[in-house]
N, CA, C and O of each residue as an XYZ file, in Angstrom:
736
protein
N      15.043     -5.410    -19.365
C      13.676     -4.390    -19.554
C      12.317     -4.550    -18.136
O      11.470     -3.688    -18.367
N      12.201     -4.804    -17.737
C      11.445     -5.076    -16.189
C       9.875     -4.858    -16.927
O       9.495     -3.746    -17.294
N       8.930     -6.285    -17.097
C       7.418     -5.983    -17.098
C       7.091     -5.318    -15.822
O       7.613     -5.406    -14.711
N       5.363     -4.122    -16.591
C       4.602     -3.496    -15.225
C       4.897     -4.612    -14.697
O       5.554     -5.470    -15.287
N       4.220     -4.790    -12.936
C       3.291     -5.825    -12.331
C       4.584     -7.050    -12.104
O       4.315     -7.635    -11.055
N       5.551     -7.479    -12.567
C       6.680     -8.171    -12.354
C       7.471     -7.927    -10.976
O       8.262     -8.692    -10.424
N       7.147     -6.969    -10.673
C       7.571     -6.562     -9.416
C       6.654     -6.837     -8.174
O       6.982     -6.628     -7.006
N       5.862     -7.168     -8.459
C       4.827     -6.809     -6.939
C       5.073     -8.127     -6.859
O       5.392     -8.561     -5.752
N       4.975     -9.141     -8.106
C       5.288    -10.367     -7.994
C       6.427    -11.425     -6.855
O       6.289    -12.289     -5.988
N       7.698    -10.575     -7.639
C       9.048    -11.147     -6.750
C       8.509    -10.416     -5.080
O       8.308    -10.977     -4.003
N       8.414     -9.036     -5.467
C       8.584     -8.856     -3.727
C       8.020     -9.427     -3.034
O       8.537     -9.626     -1.935
N       6.662     -9.988     -3.318
C       5.507    -10.699     -2.574
C       6.030    -12.492     -2.744
O       5.765    -13.505     -2.097
N       6.455    -12.350     -3.350
C       7.555    -13.800     -3.355
C       8.204    -14.118     -2.563
O       8.016    -15.186     -1.980
N       9.357    -13.166     -2.220
C      10.548    -12.940     -1.254
C      10.294    -12.568      0.118
O      11.329    -12.831      0.729
N       9.686    -12.229      0.675
C       9.145    -11.689      1.520
C       8.063    -13.250      1.863
O       8.176    -13.705      3.001
N       7.513    -13.663      1.315
C       6.781    -14.746      1.416
C       7.549    -16.087      1.858
O       7.252    -17.068      2.539
N       8.880    -15.580      1.017
C      10.018    -16.518      1.320
C      10.822    -16.773      2.642
O      11.081    -17.794      3.279
N      11.152    -15.274      2.825
C      11.731    -14.871      4.028
C      10.624    -15.082      5.443
O      10.897    -14.987      6.640
N       9.792    -15.283      5.021
C       8.427    -15.433      6.457
C       8.615    -17.005      6.412
O       8.900    -17.643      7.425
N       8.433    -17.590      5.155
C       8.322    -19.249      5.630
C       9.938    -19.649      6.408
O       9.866    -20.008      7.583
N      11.242    -19.589      5.810
C      11.756    -19.816      6.652
C      12.217    -19.650      7.543
O      13.070    -20.384      8.042
N      11.728    -18.493      8.067
C      11.402    -18.397     10.129
C      10.218    -18.347     11.040
O       9.881    -17.744     12.058
N       9.516    -19.661      9.848
C       8.332    -19.569     10.970
C       7.120    -18.629     10.729
O       6.294    -18.431     11.621
N       7.034    -18.058      9.508
C       6.568    -16.816      9.417
C       6.489    -15.820     10.587
O       5.438    -15.541     11.164
N       7.382    -15.443     10.808
C       7.614    -14.732     12.184
C       8.853    -14.037     11.317
O       9.373    -14.877     10.582
N       9.516    -12.600     11.204
C      10.481    -12.032     11.141
C      11.275    -11.380     11.426
O      10.752    -11.244     12.532
N      12.509    -10.514     11.530
C      12.943     -9.394     13.006
C      13.154     -8.311     11.876
O      14.095     -8.486     11.102
N      12.765     -7.781     11.806
C      12.774     -6.377     11.192
C      13.202     -5.005     12.029
O      12.353     -4.588     12.817
N      14.295     -4.362     11.935
C      14.958     -2.784     12.661
C      13.915     -2.069     11.902
O      13.478     -2.414     10.804
N      13.632     -1.253     12.448
C      12.630     -0.355     12.417
C      13.764      1.239     12.589
O      14.990      1.245     12.695
N      12.824      2.434     12.564
C      13.507      3.452     12.779
C      13.751      3.582     14.346
O      13.144      3.047     15.274
N      14.745      4.392     14.351
C      15.939      4.344     15.670
C      16.316      3.329     16.292
O      16.480      3.361     17.512
N      16.522      2.243     15.564
C      16.910      1.175     16.416
C      16.067      0.493     16.976
O      16.547     -0.295     17.791
N      15.027      0.476     16.873
C      14.161     -0.839     17.048
C      13.802     -2.104     16.611
O      12.790     -2.293     15.936
N      14.212     -2.576     16.794
C      13.341     -4.526     16.512
C      12.140     -4.778     17.055
O      11.689     -4.411     18.140
N      11.445     -5.731     15.833
C      10.385     -5.671     16.160
C      10.175     -7.469     15.848
O      11.309     -7.853     15.563
N       9.678     -8.092     15.818
C       9.379     -9.412     15.301
C       7.835     -9.117     15.237
O       6.963     -8.692     15.995
N       7.985     -9.709     13.523
C       6.495     -9.389     12.859
C       6.302    -10.339     11.872
O       7.112    -11.008     11.230
N       4.721    -10.271     11.851
C       4.180    -11.453     11.043
C       3.552    -10.713     10.055
O       3.141     -9.571     10.264
N       3.419    -11.450      8.685
C       2.252    -10.818      7.394
C       1.534    -11.836      7.544
O       1.935    -12.897      8.021
N       0.223    -11.571      7.085
C      -0.810    -12.210      6.502
C      -1.668    -11.500      4.960
O      -1.981    -10.336      4.711
N      -1.843    -12.758      4.159
C      -1.861    -12.254      2.664
C      -3.237    -12.962      2.960
O      -3.368    -13.811      3.841
N      -4.538    -12.403      1.901
C      -5.599    -12.656      1.789
C      -5.506    -13.912      0.081
O      -4.565    -13.628     -0.660
N      -6.049    -14.636     -0.203
C      -6.736    -15.053     -0.958
C      -6.789    -14.023     -1.713
O      -7.121    -12.894     -1.350
N      -6.185    -14.647     -3.744
C      -6.124    -14.150     -4.367
C      -7.728    -13.630     -4.601
O      -8.753    -14.050     -4.064
N      -7.479    -12.147     -5.991
C      -9.392    -11.703     -6.320
C      -8.466    -12.524     -7.897
O      -7.389    -12.864     -8.386
N     -10.230    -12.423     -8.097
C     -10.467    -13.757     -9.308
C     -10.198    -12.370    -10.442
O     -10.361    -11.225    -10.021
N      -9.819    -12.602    -11.750
C     -10.107    -11.652    -12.884
C     -11.243    -10.892    -12.945
O     -11.326     -9.667    -13.038
N     -12.365    -11.954    -12.867
C     -14.161    -11.474    -12.733
C     -13.846    -10.612    -11.483
O     -13.483     -9.488    -11.829
N     -13.866    -10.764    -10.279
C     -13.922     -9.934     -9.980
C     -13.331     -8.137     -9.528
O     -13.588     -6.957     -9.293
N     -12.783     -8.765     -9.613
C     -11.724     -7.423    -10.533
C     -12.063     -6.265    -11.891
O     -11.823     -5.069    -12.053
N     -12.586     -7.086    -12.530
C     -13.247     -6.741    -14.126
C     -14.472     -6.131    -13.553
O     -14.975     -5.136    -14.074
N     -15.094     -6.838    -12.231
C     -16.303     -6.132    -11.782
C     -16.475     -5.191    -10.842
O     -17.323     -4.299    -10.793
N     -15.489     -5.491     -9.998
C     -15.278     -3.971     -9.138
C     -15.333     -2.317    -10.631
O     -15.951     -1.301    -10.949
N     -14.100     -3.252    -11.018
C     -13.908     -1.752    -12.084
C     -15.027     -1.279    -12.609
O     -15.421     -0.132    -12.395
N     -15.681     -2.189    -13.398
C     -17.302     -1.980    -13.771
C     -18.257     -1.170    -12.847
O     -18.910     -0.196    -13.219
N     -18.255     -1.754    -11.464
C     -19.524     -1.416    -10.226
C     -18.881     -0.217     -9.916
O     -19.731      0.306     -9.196
N     -18.136      0.412     -9.963
C     -17.692      1.380     -8.997
C     -17.238      2.657    -10.228
O     -17.428      3.857    -10.027
N     -16.630      2.101    -11.465
C     -16.687      3.101    -12.705
C     -15.300      4.007    -11.985
O     -15.250      5.222    -11.794
N     -14.100      2.836    -11.636
C     -12.527      2.868    -11.184
C     -11.753      2.506    -12.163
O     -11.749      1.284    -12.313
N     -11.117      3.065    -12.865
C      -9.502      2.168    -13.450
C      -8.688      1.931    -12.040
O      -8.355      2.751    -11.185
N      -8.512      0.672    -12.102
C      -7.749     -0.317    -11.504
C      -5.909     -0.459    -12.571
O      -5.845     -1.084    -13.630
N      -5.153     -0.012    -12.180
C      -3.358      0.112    -12.759
C      -3.421     -1.427    -12.357
O      -3.861     -2.194    -11.501
N      -2.484     -1.358    -13.874
C      -2.379     -2.776    -14.493
C      -1.202     -3.603    -13.027
O      -1.526     -4.688    -12.545
N       0.018     -2.885    -12.570
C       0.447     -3.703    -11.414
C      -0.387     -3.606     -9.840
O      -0.400     -4.417     -8.914
N      -0.872     -2.629     -9.949
C      -1.754     -3.015     -8.928
C      -3.030     -4.429     -8.758
O      -3.225     -5.254     -7.866
N      -3.528     -4.233     -9.754
C      -4.141     -5.931    -10.675
C      -3.352     -6.542    -10.282
O      -3.797     -7.068     -9.262
N      -1.881     -6.993    -10.534
C      -1.056     -7.912    -10.351
C      -1.388     -8.523     -8.749
O      -1.761     -9.617     -8.323
N      -1.119     -7.505     -8.262
C      -0.875     -7.680     -6.896
C      -2.227     -8.264     -6.006
O      -2.022     -8.770     -4.902
N      -3.758     -8.151     -6.612
C      -4.719     -7.947     -6.489
C      -5.291     -9.856     -6.596
O      -6.200    -10.544     -6.131
N      -4.049    -10.048     -7.538
C      -4.475    -11.492     -8.068
C      -2.972    -12.320     -7.394
O      -2.501    -13.368     -7.837
N      -2.570    -11.724     -6.536
C      -2.066    -12.506     -5.733
C      -2.163    -12.548     -4.326
O      -1.766    -13.465     -3.607
N      -2.738    -11.458     -3.959
C      -3.760    -11.362     -2.298
C      -4.507    -10.359     -2.762
O      -3.957     -9.349     -3.202
N      -5.861    -10.485     -2.735
C      -7.191     -9.809     -2.601
C      -7.310     -8.540     -0.981
O      -8.275     -8.314     -0.251
N      -5.564     -7.847     -0.941
C      -5.031     -7.427      0.663
C      -4.280     -8.205      1.367
O      -3.939     -9.375      1.195
N      -3.967     -7.170      2.476
C      -2.761     -8.044      3.257
C      -2.901     -7.073      4.455
O      -3.355     -5.929      4.472
N      -2.302     -7.967      5.630
C      -1.402     -6.874      6.887
C       0.381     -6.821      6.924
O       1.088     -7.804      7.144
N       0.644     -6.077      6.780
C       1.939     -6.064      6.785
C       2.262     -5.782      7.974
O       1.910     -4.982      8.841
N       3.473     -7.119      7.766
C       4.158     -6.305      9.389
C       3.639     -6.076     10.858
O       3.914     -5.024     11.434
N       2.825     -7.141     11.518
C       2.797     -7.023     12.687
C       3.026     -7.080     13.994
O       2.764     -8.210     14.405
N       3.470     -6.229     14.992
C       4.312     -7.168     15.701
C       3.336     -8.639     16.431
O       2.200     -9.113     16.429
N       4.425     -8.831     16.879
C       3.526     -9.815     17.011
C       3.315    -10.421     18.585
O       3.253    -11.604     18.920
N       3.250     -9.508     19.225
C       2.902     -8.560     20.987
C       1.724     -7.656     21.043
O       0.729     -7.709     21.766
N       2.122     -6.676     19.963
C       1.504     -5.626     20.016
C       0.218     -5.552     18.972
O      -0.798     -4.925     19.271
N       0.366     -6.245     17.737
C      -0.426     -5.859     16.381
C       0.240     -5.083     15.242
O       1.441     -5.211     15.004
N      -0.630     -4.209     14.487
C      -0.312     -3.227     14.160
C      -1.058     -2.543     13.503
O      -2.241     -2.566     13.845
N      -0.600     -1.538     12.125
C      -1.704     -0.419     11.886
C      -1.123     -0.706     10.380
O      -1.103      0.362      9.767
N      -0.684     -1.704      9.647
C      -0.980     -1.630      7.838
C      -1.579     -2.539      7.363
O      -1.183     -3.704      7.409
N      -2.947     -2.048      6.670
C      -2.810     -2.845      6.131
C      -3.741     -2.620      4.481
O      -4.821     -2.051      4.322
N      -2.937     -3.231      3.523
C      -3.956     -2.820      2.020
C      -4.857     -3.510      1.810
O      -4.610     -4.713      1.738
N      -6.147     -3.091      1.641
C      -7.384     -3.132      1.627
C      -7.684     -4.799     -0.034
O      -7.072     -5.182     -1.031
N      -9.106     -5.197      0.789
C      -9.562     -6.125      0.042
C     -10.333     -5.524     -0.768
O     -10.782     -4.489     -0.275
N     -10.910     -5.875     -2.503
C     -11.615     -5.373     -2.818
C     -13.047     -4.763     -2.350
O     -13.793     -3.806     -2.553
N     -12.947     -5.803     -1.687
C     -14.529     -5.409     -0.364
C     -14.447     -4.010      0.256
O     -15.363     -3.189      0.311
N     -13.143     -3.871      0.732
C     -13.050     -3.462      1.475
C     -12.193     -1.595      1.134
O     -11.829     -0.618      1.787
N     -12.225     -1.846      0.362
C     -12.273     -0.117     -1.102
C     -13.613      0.193     -1.338
O     -14.094      1.304     -1.114
N     -14.506     -1.193     -1.985
C     -15.878     -0.192     -1.597
C     -16.191      0.314     -0.283
O     -16.243      1.544     -0.302
N     -16.468     -0.297      1.099
C     -16.349     -0.555      1.896
C     -16.450      1.579      2.845
O     -17.392      2.302      3.169
N     -15.288      1.688      2.890
C     -14.614      2.401      3.189
C     -14.346      3.254      2.715
O     -13.975      4.130      3.497
N     -14.319      3.703      0.962
C     -14.403      4.652     -0.117
C     -15.633      4.853     -0.116
O     -15.552      6.081     -0.123
N     -16.990      4.608     -0.113
C     -18.464      4.790     -0.007
C     -18.827      6.026      0.143
O     -19.874      6.367     -0.406
N     -18.250      6.771      0.730
C     -18.767      8.147      0.848
C     -18.006      9.527      0.640
O     -18.080     10.697      1.013
N     -17.161      8.634     -0.246
C     -16.196     10.071     -1.458
C     -15.905     10.155     -2.367
O     -14.970      9.940     -3.138
N     -17.853     10.926     -2.189
C     -18.473     10.936     -3.865
C     -17.597     12.695     -4.644
O     -17.532     13.262     -5.735
N     -17.267     12.834     -3.697
C     -16.842     14.599     -3.821
C     -16.147     14.618     -4.816
O     -16.447     15.220     -5.848
N     -14.502     13.560     -4.531
C     -14.066     13.842     -5.151
C     -13.409     12.682     -5.955
O     -12.363     12.142     -5.597
N     -14.186     12.308     -7.189
C     -14.332     11.329     -8.188
C     -13.094     10.511     -8.305
O     -12.108     10.875     -7.666
N     -13.063      9.954     -8.694
C     -12.130      9.072     -9.350
C     -10.700      8.688     -7.903
O      -9.943      7.972     -8.558
N     -10.230      8.768     -6.859
C     -10.118      8.703     -6.216
C     -10.301      7.507     -5.093
O     -11.411      7.438     -4.566
N      -9.323      6.595     -4.705
C      -9.728      5.871     -3.584
C      -8.894      5.110     -2.692
O      -7.921      4.552     -3.198
N      -9.083      4.994     -1.539
C      -7.936      4.276     -0.553
C      -7.673      3.271     -0.651
O      -8.377      2.520      0.025
N      -6.897      2.798     -1.239
C      -6.146      1.590     -1.011
C      -5.770      0.816      0.047
O      -5.917     -0.405      0.088
N      -5.219      1.590      1.028
C      -4.053      1.451      2.284
C      -4.846      2.245      3.589
O      -5.746      3.080      3.495
N      -4.339      1.812      4.586
C      -4.255      2.245      6.014
C      -2.972      2.251      6.782
O      -2.612      1.174      7.256
N      -2.078      3.531      7.011
C      -1.169      3.595      7.568
C       0.129      3.436      8.343
O       1.315      3.360      8.023
N      -0.631      3.414      9.624
C       0.176      4.055     10.632
C      -0.336      6.291     10.571
O       0.376      7.294     10.619
N      -1.980      6.063     10.443
C      -2.520      6.763     10.146
C      -2.655      7.779      9.068
O      -3.206      8.876      9.152
N      -2.066      7.242      8.042
C      -1.542      7.505      6.426
C      -2.820      6.533      5.831
O      -3.318      5.443      6.113
N      -3.022      7.566      4.881
C      -3.992      6.704      3.429
C      -2.830      6.892      2.487
O      -1.945      7.747      2.501
N      -3.079      5.739      1.546
C      -2.031      5.237      0.447
C      -3.608      5.511     -0.233
O      -4.684      5.042      0.135
N      -3.268      6.568     -1.502
C      -4.913      6.900     -2.679
C      -4.239      6.719     -4.094
O      -3.337      7.417     -4.559
N      -5.045      5.320     -4.855
C      -4.553      5.858     -6.293
C      -6.302      6.553     -6.625
O      -7.484      6.321     -6.370
N      -5.185      7.782     -7.556
C      -6.124      9.095     -8.578
C      -6.406      8.103     -9.867
O      -5.674      7.851    -10.823
N      -7.215      7.815     -9.673
C      -7.676      7.112    -11.381
C      -7.913      8.219    -12.406
O      -7.506      8.191    -13.568
N      -8.774      9.409    -11.713
C      -8.170     10.176    -13.133
C      -6.814     10.524    -13.702
O      -6.538     11.065    -14.772
N      -6.121     10.132    -12.839
C      -4.218     10.291    -13.343
C      -3.847      9.007    -14.420
O      -2.892      9.016    -15.197
N      -4.843      7.906    -14.268
C      -4.781      6.800    -14.524
C      -5.488      6.750    -16.535
O      -5.178      6.262    -17.622
N      -6.212      7.341    -16.109
C      -7.522      7.540    -17.281
C      -6.322      8.537    -18.032
O      -5.922      7.943    -19.034
N      -5.542     10.028    -17.837
C      -4.643     10.601    -18.914
C      -3.500     10.159    -19.086
O      -2.549     10.908    -19.310
N      -3.397      8.864    -19.012
C      -1.953      7.731    -19.297
C      -0.902      8.381    -18.386
O       0.028      8.888    -19.012
N      -0.827      8.497    -16.839
C      -0.095      9.265    -15.928
C       0.047      8.017    -15.540
O      -0.794      7.136    -15.361
N       1.881      8.031    -15.359
C       2.702      6.361    -14.648
C       2.494      7.323    -12.986
O       1.745      6.805    -12.157
N       2.816      7.951    -12.818
C       2.834      8.508    -11.019
C       1.427      8.328    -10.660
O       0.985      9.474    -10.581
N       0.605      7.601    -10.433
C      -0.785      8.317     -9.981
C      -0.998      7.653     -8.353
O      -2.116      7.199     -8.109
N       0.028      7.601     -7.288
C       0.082      7.008     -6.389
C      -0.042      8.389     -5.227
O       0.642      9.408     -5.326
N      -1.019      8.146     -4.198
C      -0.962      9.816     -2.920
C      -0.515      9.169     -2.322
O      -0.239      8.010     -2.631
N      -0.284      9.722     -1.222
C      -0.868      9.731      0.122
C      -1.676     11.082      1.120
O      -1.820     12.242      0.732
N      -2.002     10.666      2.113
C      -2.865     11.414      2.608
C      -2.676     11.412      4.520
O      -1.828     10.800      5.169
N      -3.415     12.014      4.863
C      -3.109     11.384      6.180
C      -5.034     10.704      6.535
O      -5.276     10.090      5.496
N      -5.633     10.649      6.967
C      -6.283      9.389      7.365
C      -7.512     10.178      7.567
O      -8.450      9.461      7.220
N      -7.768     10.872      7.810
C      -8.780     11.926      8.709
C      -8.861     12.944      7.082
O     -10.022     13.272      6.838
N      -8.058     13.329      6.260
C      -7.482     14.346      5.389
C      -8.646     14.343      4.301
O      -9.618     13.607      4.469
N      -8.563     15.010      3.402
C      -9.453     14.912      2.420
C      -8.651     14.896      1.062
O      -7.737     15.642      0.710
N      -9.384     13.588      0.230
C      -8.274     14.142     -1.155
C      -8.138     14.814     -1.799
O      -7.314     14.355     -2.590
N      -8.513     16.117     -2.190
C      -7.819     17.468     -2.799
C      -6.705     17.273     -1.643
O      -5.643     17.137     -2.250
N      -6.461     17.195     -0.222
C      -5.344     17.445      0.529
C      -4.100     16.442      0.113
O      -3.045     16.997     -0.197
N      -4.154     15.084      0.087
C      -3.121     14.199     -0.975
C      -2.424     14.720     -1.817
O      -2.667     15.541     -2.702
N      -0.935     13.855     -1.293
C       0.099     14.317     -1.836
C       0.822     13.824     -2.875
O       1.655     12.953     -2.622
N       0.704     14.131     -3.788
C       1.048     12.944     -5.005
C       3.090     12.098     -4.400
O       4.049     12.754     -3.993
N       3.036     11.076     -4.539
C       3.913      9.818     -4.488
C       4.998      9.496     -5.464
O       5.816      8.577     -5.487
N       4.660     11.058     -6.701
C       5.259     10.485     -7.909
C       5.835      8.823     -7.927
O       7.043      8.752     -8.151
N       5.174      7.578     -7.734
C       4.879      6.454     -7.873
C       4.081      5.749     -8.444
O       3.142      6.233     -9.076
N       4.267      4.614     -8.349
C       2.765      3.830     -9.238
C       3.123      2.369     -7.598
O       3.900      2.192     -6.659
N       2.183      1.871     -8.109
C       2.594      1.025     -7.074
C       2.715      0.348     -6.627
O       2.244      0.045     -5.531
N       3.551     -0.302     -7.424
C       4.832     -1.197     -7.420
C       5.975     -1.064     -6.790
O       6.655     -1.621     -5.928
N       5.978     -0.100     -7.526
C       7.710      0.996     -6.778
C       7.196      1.143     -5.328
O       7.904      0.567     -4.502
N       6.279      1.691     -4.918
C       5.713      2.400     -3.627
C       5.782      0.433     -2.922
O       6.564      0.233     -1.992
N       5.315     -0.245     -3.223
C       5.147     -1.468     -2.444
C       6.562     -1.999     -2.280
O       6.818     -2.565     -1.217
N       7.505     -1.886     -3.194
C       8.638     -2.985     -3.434
C       9.124     -1.849     -2.198
O       9.104     -2.320     -1.060
N       9.553     -0.411     -2.328
C      10.466     -0.093     -1.658
C       9.854      0.105      0.007
O      10.626      0.023      0.963
N       8.112      0.419      0.210
C       7.546     -0.484      1.037
C       8.780     -1.741      2.150
O       9.451     -1.739      3.182
N       8.521     -2.337      1.380
C       8.877     -4.382      2.034
C      10.181     -3.993      2.579
O      10.641     -4.314      3.675
N      11.020     -2.849      1.166
C      12.282     -2.579      1.922
C      12.853     -2.264      3.248
O      13.816     -2.548      3.959
N      11.547     -1.376      3.226
C      11.638      0.017      4.831
C      10.997     -1.072      5.603
O      10.912     -0.701      6.773
N      10.512     -2.258      5.439
C      10.162     -2.859      6.141
C       8.522     -2.740      7.122
O       8.118     -3.244      8.170
N       7.987     -1.856      6.166
C       6.416     -0.874      6.800
C       6.950      0.729      7.236
O       6.116      1.495      7.718
N       8.157      1.115      7.069
C       8.447      2.201      7.521
C       7.426      3.026      6.917
O       6.750      2.282      6.207
N       6.776      4.810      6.834
C       6.945      5.685      6.154
C       7.882      6.192      5.590
O       8.181      7.277      6.090
N       8.818      5.730      4.314
C       9.779      5.973      4.065
C       9.346      7.749      2.833
O      10.011      8.690      2.399
N       8.013      7.338      2.767
C       7.751      8.601      1.898
C       7.937      9.885      3.197
O       8.018     10.982      2.644
N       7.988      9.958      4.152
C       7.867     11.244      5.046
C       8.907     11.230      5.261
O       8.982     12.142      6.085
N      10.123     10.758      5.109
C      11.539     10.970      5.660
C      11.748     12.269      4.820
O      11.635     13.184      5.637
N      11.919     12.629      3.980
C      12.280     13.707      3.382
C      12.173     15.503      4.762
O      12.825     16.540      4.889
N      11.330     15.062      5.240
C      10.383     16.021      5.858
C      11.776     16.443      7.429
O      11.947     17.404      8.179
N      12.426     15.136      7.240
C      12.663     15.247      8.844
C      14.399     16.031      8.472
O      14.512     16.397      7.302
N      15.183     16.180      9.044
C      16.506     16.575      8.657
C      17.130     16.724      9.995
O      16.324     16.824     10.920
N      18.553     16.765     10.339
C      18.768     16.788     11.296
C      18.442     18.056     12.399
O      18.219     17.925     13.603
N      18.475     19.070     11.767
C      17.725     20.502     11.777
C      16.297     20.028     12.051
O      15.622     20.385     11.086
N      15.816     19.618     12.618
C      14.108     19.443     13.505
C      13.973     18.419     13.544
O      12.748     18.522     13.613
N      14.145     17.264     13.568
C      13.846     15.781     13.925
C      14.279     15.832     15.329
O      13.488     15.209     16.037
N      14.676     16.044     15.594
C      14.475     16.051     17.571
C      13.528     16.996     17.939
O      13.138     16.788     19.087
N      13.134     17.722     17.537
C      11.863     18.228     17.846
C      10.527     18.033     17.126
O       9.421     18.376     17.544
N      10.880     17.297     15.732
C       9.536     16.329     15.137
C       9.049     15.477     15.894
O       7.900     15.313     16.306
N      10.075     14.884     16.074
C       9.675     12.911     16.410
C       9.106     12.677     17.817
O       8.810     11.540     18.182
């Protein structure tokens, strides 16, 4: 049986190992056959006290698997192209406070990541209702009520995101052989 939060640690450990074995730069294959040389930058971990203070001050619930991520890395940048940079950032606790400060109208939701014009959102109301699938995605300029359920928790999303080398796998089902060439 897999323990909640253990996938996060194994996923980060494996990614860091791949990076270390390759001079902190790895080559990934992206969509449509593109190859990129990328790097990842992990922030120092958040302490248990910082996590608890965040929850108390913000009145938000952090899921256990996400807390495990924060204890390893209080935010990170993933798959930044070594020449062109990137747009994948999982926010630190301070960034979550700063970037979500104006979202009082949809209480209980907060952005935790920015990925190529999308935000990954935790709905803490779902957590308080003991729902396991609390992660959502929305366009960067969309409101929280427009967020779409991902039907997963943080660590499943994170694991799949790393496996897909930073690709927005949650949108793959939108593209079919009939519409791909018109939409892309």
